[in-house]
Every structure is written in structure tokens, then in C-alpha cells.
N, C-alpha and C positions, 0 to 999 in steps of 0.2 A: 501492501501501499504505499503511496507514495504522499508530498507532503498535500499538497493539492489533500485533495480526497480526506489522507484526516481534515482539514479545517475542512471540511466539510459534513464527514460525519462528528465528529464534533461538534462542531455551530447545530445538527441534527438535532443531535444529544441533546444540549439547551432547551431546543426548545422544545420537543417534547417532555422534558422534564419539567418544564417550567409548565405549561399545559399539563401538569400530571398533578400538578403543587396544587394547583385550581381545582381537581376536583374531591382532594383532601376533605373530610368534613373542618367545618369553621368549631375546635373549641381549642381548646388550652396546647392542646396534645400533636395534635395536627394541627395546629399552628410551630411548631417549635419546630418537633419537621419541617413542616414545611417549606420554612425560613434558612431549614441551615440544609439543605436538600435543592435547595432552589439555586445561592450563592457559592454554592462547590460543584452540584454542576457546568452550572454558567465558570465557574471559575473552570474550572479542564478546556476548556472552547478557549478560555480565551488568554491562559498563557500557554496551553497550545501557540497560540498566531506567533503571544510574545516569543516562547522558546523558536521561533524559524526566521528571527528578524533578531533572531542573538550574534554579538559584535565578538564572541567570540568563543572556544569548547568548553571555559570557563562557568560564561555565562550560561550556555545553550543549556549545558548539566546540571546544572539548578535553576532553569527556569521547568524544566524539563523535569524533575525533578517534585519538583512543588505536581505538579499536572497529573502524576502518578497518584501525587496523597492524595488530591484531591475528586480521584478519578474513582480511588478507590472508600473515599469518605464516603461516594457518594453510595456506594455498593451497602455499604451501610445502614446509610437512611431508610435508602431502599429498605435493605430487609425487615428495616422496626416497622413500617408501616400493618403488613397484615398483623405482628404484634401485640400494635398498638388496640388496632380490630382502628387501621385509617382504610384500608384497602385488604383486599384479599391475593392471596398468591395467588390465583390464574391470572388479577389484573397488572399487576405488577410484575410477573415475571418475564416480558419483555422490560423492558424500561434493566430490569436486573441482568438479567444477559446480558447486555451489549455496558454495561456501568462496568460488570466480569473484564469482559473484553481490551476494552477500550484498560483497566489495569493490567489487564496481561501485557496491551500494546504499551506503552507504555515504562514499563517496571522492563524489557525487551530493550525497549531503548536505548534506559538506563544505564542500564548492565551495558552495552554496548558504547557510548560511550567513556563509559571509568575504561572501560577495556580497551578502547583506539585514543586515549586521552594514555593512558601508561603504560602506550607500546608506543610513540613520540616521544615518552621521555630517559 
């Protein structure tokens, strides 16, 4: 998957999650999860764009690390939805799958970038 494809994919993830959080019940637990999930999912897309514009390999590694963390945090919040009766397992499954796949992609990207940095030293 190339940079352009990942920009599109992370943007779609952010939009899909923002649409999902609009469906979360308006109650205390739902609001907490919706706020956190909306922030971390949109951060995946925003920080990936920033990583693509990194001025150095060190900056790229730092930014891609943030993307990895935010994708993993998205997994956490999505996973809480059915356990807090704010959604169903069936309803969140596609979002959970995508968040896990993005986490895996950016974990791999981070590892590769670090290995490339270490091989140049």
C-alpha cells in the first residue's frame, strides 16, 4: 500500500469513526467514549499526513509512532462500546477490524523505519 492509498484509508477511517460516534447514545459513558474515540481516530489520519511531510527520518519515526499509538487507542475505545452497552459487537466489528489493521500497518512501518535508521548508522 502506498502513501496516497494510506492517506485515503486513514481519512476514510476518521470519517467512518466520526459518523459512528454520532450514533453513540447521549449518556455519560457514551459521551466519554465518543470524545476519546473521535479524537484518536481523527489523529490517525492527521498524524499520518504529518509523517508523510516529515523533514527527517527521525521526525518520520516519531510521527509514525504517534499514528501507531492513536490507531491502537482507537482499538481500545471501539472495543469498549459493546461492553458498556453503547453499541453491539456486530455494529462495531468493521471498525474494530480496520483499527486493528491500521495498527498492524503502522507498527510494521515503525519497525521498518527504525531498522532502516539503524542500518545507516
